[in-house]
Each structure stands twice: as structure tokens, then as C-alpha cells.
C-alpha positions as CSV (number, residue, x, y, z in Angstrom):
1,M,-11.8,-4.7,-17.8
2,K,-8.3,-3.8,-16.6
3,K,-7.6,-4.2,-12.8
4,T,-6.5,-1.2,-10.8
5,I,-3.4,-1.2,-8.6
6,A,-5.7,-1.2,-5.6
7,E,-7.5,-4.3,-6.8
8,F,-4.2,-6.1,-7.3
9,A,-3.0,-4.9,-3.8
10,K,-6.2,-6.1,-2.1
11,E,-5.9,-9.5,-3.9
12,Y,-2.2,-9.9,-3.0
13,L,-2.6,-8.8,0.6
14,Q,-5.4,-11.2,1.2
15,S,-3.5,-14.0,-0.4
16,Q,-0.6,-13.4,2.0
17,G,-2.8,-13.1,5.0
18,F,-2.5,-9.3,5.5
19,D,-5.3,-6.8,6.0
20,S,-3.3,-3.6,5.6
21,V,-0.1,-2.0,4.3
22,A,1.6,1.1,5.4
23,W,4.4,3.5,4.6
24,G,7.6,1.8,5.6
25,D,6.5,-1.7,4.4
26,S,9.0,-1.4,1.6
27,M,9.3,-5.1,0.7
28,L,5.5,-5.6,0.7
29,L,4.9,-2.5,-1.4
30,H,7.4,-3.7,-4.0
31,E,5.8,-7.2,-4.0
32,I,2.4,-5.6,-4.7
33,A,4.0,-3.5,-7.5
34,E,5.5,-6.7,-9.0
35,Y,2.2,-8.5,-8.7
36,A,0.4,-5.6,-10.4
37,G,3.0,-5.6,-13.2
38,L,4.6,-2.3,-12.4
39,K,8.2,-1.5,-13.2
40,H,10.4,-0.9,-10.2
41,N,11.7,2.6,-9.8
42,G,13.2,2.8,-6.3
43,W,11.2,4.6,-3.7
44,H,8.9,6.0,-6.4
45,T,7.5,2.5,-6.7
46,E,6.3,2.6,-3.0
47,K,5.0,6.1,-3.5
48,N,3.0,5.1,-6.6
49,V,1.4,2.1,-4.8
50,L,0.5,4.2,-1.8
51,A,-0.9,7.0,-4.0
52,A,-3.1,4.4,-5.8
53,L,-4.4,3.1,-2.5
54,D,-5.1,6.6,-1.3
55,R,-7.4,7.1,-4.4
56,S,-9.2,3.8,-4.0
57,K,-12.5,3.1,-2.2
58,L,-11.3,-0.4,-1.4
59,F,-9.0,0.8,1.4
60,K,-9.5,2.9,4.4
61,K,-6.7,5.4,5.2
62,E,-5.6,5.6,8.8
63,Y,-2.6,7.4,10.3
64,F,-0.1,6.3,12.9
65,K,2.7,8.2,14.7
66,A,6.3,7.1,14.6
67,G,9.8,8.4,14.5
68,F,11.7,10.5,17.0
69,K,9.3,11.3,19.9
70,Q,6.5,10.0,17.6
71,Q,6.2,13.4,15.9
72,K,5.6,12.3,12.4
73,L,2.3,10.9,11.0
74,Y,2.5,8.0,8.5
75,R,-0.3,6.5,6.3
76,N,-1.7,3.0,6.8
77,F,-4.2,1.5,4.3
78,K,-6.6,-1.1,5.6
79,I,-8.8,-3.3,3.4
80,I,-12.5,-2.4,3.7
81,P,-14.4,-5.7,4.1
């Protein structure tokens, strides 16, 4: 059976000692995409990986505030043990 992007992401994150990934972790998101065999397509690569994690039951979605006066919410995906 073919692995999902989320399964590749979980495997890669754990192998690197991470338990989560968030919007803004550009290098890490591109590394996950490369590990999963996805073609790089600029910022769309990051968007596609985050969208896959959003659909997965392997990750819990959380939000954090950042930016000017912490007015913007960003997504963080934490591995569910």
C-alpha cells in the first residue's frame, strides 16, 4: 500500500527528532516533500504538505499567534503519539 504524505512526514520528523511542524518551517517542509518524493514547486510545496497534514488523523492541528502585534494565526501540526 502506498504511503501518504502525512505518513512520510511523521516518519521524517521522528527521524530528525521533531514532534511538530508549522507554517513558516520552510526548509523542514521542503525536506518532508523531498522525503515523500514530491516535486518542488516553490511555496506551493509547503502549502501541499500542510494541507496533507491538515487532512490526516496522524497529526493534531494547533494554532499560534505571530506577526505584527501577534494578530495573525498560524497552523502547527503535532504528531499524535
